[in-house]
C-alpha positions in Angstrom: 15.1 -5.5 -30.2 11.6 -3.8 -30.0 11.1 -0.9 -27.5 9.6 -3.0 -25.0 12.9 -5.3 -25.4 15.5 -2.5 -24.7 17.7 -3.0 -21.3 16.7 -1.0 -18.4 20.2 0.3 -17.3 19.9 -0.1 -13.5 22.2 2.2 -10.6 25.0 -0.4 -9.4 24.9 -0.6 -5.6 28.3 1.6 -5.5 26.2 4.6 -7.3 22.9 4.4 -5.0 25.7 4.5 -1.9 27.0 7.8 -3.6 23.9 9.2 -3.2 23.1 9.8 0.7 19.9 11.6 0.4 18.5 8.7 -1.9 19.9 5.9 0.5 18.6 7.6 3.3 15.0 7.6 1.8 15.2 4.2 1.2 15.9 3.4 4.4 12.8 5.5 5.4 10.7 3.4 3.5 12.2 -0.2 4.1 11.5 1.1 8.0 8.1 2.0 6.8 7.3 -1.2 5.4 8.7 -3.5 8.2 6.9 -1.4 10.7 3.9 -1.5 8.6 4.6 -5.5 8.2 4.8 -5.7 11.9 1.9 -3.8 12.7 0.0 -6.1 10.5 1.3 -9.1 12.5 0.6 -8.0 15.6 -3.2 -6.7 15.1 -4.0 -10.0 13.7 -2.0 -11.5 17.1 -4.4 -9.1 19.5 -7.2 -9.5 17.5 -7.1 -13.4 17.9 -6.2 -13.2 21.3 -9.7 -12.3 23.1 -11.7 -14.6 20.6 -10.5 -17.6 20.5 -11.2 -18.4 24.2 -14.7 -16.9 23.9 -14.9 -19.6 21.2 -13.8 -22.2 22.9 -15.9 -21.3 26.1 -19.2 -21.2 23.6 -17.9 -24.4 22.7 -17.7 -26.2 25.3 -21.2 -24.0 27.0 -22.8 -26.2 23.9 -21.4 -29.5 24.9 -22.3 -29.3 29.0 -25.9 -27.9 28.1 -26.4 -31.2 26.0 -24.7 -33.3 27.3 -26.1 -32.5 31.2 -29.6 -34.2 31.6 -29.9 -31.5 34.7 -30.5 -28.4 34.7 -27.8 -26.0 34.5 -27.3 -23.9 37.5 -28.0 -19.8 37.1 -25.1 -18.4 38.9 -22.5 -21.5 36.8 -24.4 -20.3 33.6 -23.9 -16.2 34.6 -20.1 -17.1 35.2 -19.4 -18.3 32.2 -21.6 -15.4 30.2 -19.7 -12.8 32.2 -16.2 -14.5 31.7 -17.2 -14.1 27.4 -18.2 -10.5 28.2 -15.0 -9.5 29.8 -12.9 -10.9 26.7 -15.4 -9.3 24.3 -14.9 -6.0 26.3 -11.2 -6.2 25.2 -12.2 -7.6 21.6 -13.8 -4.1 21.4 -11.5 -2.0 23.0 -8.7 -3.2 20.6 -11.1 -2.1 17.8 -11.9 1.2 18.8 -7.9 1.9 19.4 -7.3 0.7 16.0 -10.2 3.2 14.5 -8.9 5.7 16.4 -5.4 5.2 15.2 -7.4 5.4 11.5 -9.0 8.6 12.5 -6.0 10.3 13.7 -4.0 9.3 10.5 -6.4 10.7 8.4 -7.2 13.8 10.3 -11.0 13.1 10.5 -11.0 13.4 14.9 -13.8 15.7 16.3 -13.6 16.5 19.3 -16.7 17.7 21.8 -15.7 19.6 24.2 -18.1 19.9 27.2 -17.4 21.3 31.1 -15.9 18.2 33.3 -13.6 17.9 36.5 -10.3 16.2 36.2 -10.5 14.7 39.1 -13.4 13.0 38.9 -12.8 11.8 35.1 -9.6 10.2 36.7 -11.3 8.4 39.3 -13.7 7.2 36.7 -11.4 6.0 35.3 -9.3 4.2 37.4 -12.5 2.8 39.1 -13.4 0.8 35.5 -9.5 -0.5 35.5 -9.8 -2.6 38.8 -10.1 -5.4 37.6 -6.5 -4.7 35.2 -4.7 -2.9 38.0 -5.5 -5.4 40.8 -4.7 -8.6 38.3 -1.5 -7.0 37.9 -0.7 -6.1 41.6 -0.3 -2.4 40.7 -1.5 -0.4 43.7 -2.5 3.1 43.1 -2.8 6.5 45.0 -4.2 10.2 43.6 -3.2 13.3 44.9 -5.4 16.1 43.6 -7.4 18.8 44.8 -11.1 18.4 45.3 -11.9 19.5 42.0 -10.2 20.3 38.4 -12.8 21.9 36.8 -12.6 22.9 32.9 -14.0 22.3 29.3 -12.4 19.4 27.4 -14.2 16.4 25.5 -14.3 14.4 28.2 -14.2 10.5 26.0 -10.9 11.6 24.7 -9.6 12.9 28.2 -10.4 9.6 29.4 -8.5 7.8 26.9 -5.6 10.3 27.7 -5.7 8.8 31.1 -6.5 5.1 30.4 -3.8 4.5 28.2 -0.7 6.0 30.5 -2.5 3.7 33.3 -2.1 1.1 31.0 1.4 1.8 30.1 2.4 2.2 33.5 0.7 -1.3 33.9 2.2 -3.0 31.0 5.6 -2.1 31.9 5.4 -1.2 35.5 3.7 -4.8 36.2 3.2 -5.6 40.6 4.5 -2.2 41.7 3.1 1.4 42.7 1.5 3.4 40.2 1.5 6.8 41.4 -1.0 9.7 39.8 -1.3 13.7 40.5 -2.8 16.6 39.1 -2.4 19.8 39.0 -3.1 23.5 39.1 -1.5 25.7 36.5 -3.7 28.6 36.3 -5.0 28.6 32.8 -3.7 25.2 32.4 -4.3 21.7 34.1 -1.4 19.1 34.6 -1.5 15.4 35.2 1.7 13.1 36.0 1.6 9.5 36.5 4.4 7.4 37.7 5.5 4.0 37.3 8.5 1.9 39.1 8.7 -0.6 35.9 12.0 -1.0 33.3 12.1 2.4 32.2 12.7 4.1 28.9 16.1 5.1 27.5 17.0 8.6 26.4 17.4 7.8 22.6 14.3 6.3 23.2 12.3 9.1 24.5 11.3 10.8 21.2 10.7 7.8 19.5 8.1 6.4 21.8 5.2 8.8 20.5 5.6 8.0 16.9 2.9 5.7 14.9 3.9 2.0 15.5 7.4 3.0 17.3 8.2 0.9 20.5 11.2 2.0 23.2 14.2 -0.7 22.0 14.3 -2.7 25.7 10.2 -3.7 25.2 10.7 -6.3 22.1 8.4 -6.6 19.4 4.8 -8.2 21.2 4.1 -4.8 23.4 1.3 -4.0 21.9 0.8 -2.2 18.5 3.1 0.7 19.0 0.4 3.7 18.5 -0.9 4.0 22.3 1.6 7.4 23.3 1.1 8.2 19.5 -3.1 8.4 20.2 -2.0 9.9 23.4 0.7 13.0 22.0 -2.1 13.6 18.6 -5.4 13.7 21.6 -3.3 16.3 23.5 -2.2 18.5 21.0 -5.5 18.4 19.2 -6.7 19.7 22.5 -4.1 22.0 22.8 -1.5 20.4 25.2 1.4 18.5 25.3 2.7 15.0 26.7 6.2 14.5 28.0 8.3 11.8 29.3 10.6 11.9 32.2 12.5 8.3 32.7 15.8 6.2 33.1 16.8 2.9 32.5 15.3 0.6 35.1 14.2 3.6 37.2 10.6 4.0 35.8 9.0 6.7 34.2 6.5 9.8 34.8 4.2 10.9 31.6 3.1 14.7 32.1 0.0 15.6 30.3 -0.7 19.3 30.2 -3.3 20.7 29.0 -5.3 24.1 28.7 -8.0 24.6 30.8 -10.7 25.0 27.4 -10.0 23.0 24.1 -9.5 25.0 21.1 
């Protein structure tokens, strides 16, 4: 028998079970592989969702233009193009989230702080999300001082607010969302409260980890990176995000940031 033919002694299941540390590592690796596979499947689904209707709409537009012997009206044509633009915007937003996850995971995030007003930025995010808010039937209120100036990366600040508002819409559709901005000396706070399904105590730390979701949302609830991105961006700017929630009673996510990003 050659060296290559010597049988390799594999550990029996009982021996593996007798090593708690090894068993724990194997379980953790299996969990990571399962999360990765779910992420890949979810990515394919999320990217296909906005693109398939665009393709079908383009085919319909081509058939209509080719079959019609009359001039196509400008308003009708613009409405078709607007619908395609909305879906392509969603596609690009999805790609941006994936790119941010890649940058954060690799430690390549670059912050560009500039003077800005948290109240004005929040108003801008809400204005940009009006279509989503109206479609979900979520009335929003903002309780804030006249202005809350600071020095932050505006784009990342918009991303934090946008992710938390989208999260509130996803899990509290049809119910109001309340935003509150407060000043705390050298720091500022932004609280976003929904009246949705809530989050169990045991899930409240886990939801800020990459690819993780609360146990009561199922496996079709996005990528599982939105809250992780929020937590990482807050940490990068010297702040933090916390959640206060109970099952069935909604959730309040509170972001605390220093007035000047490190």
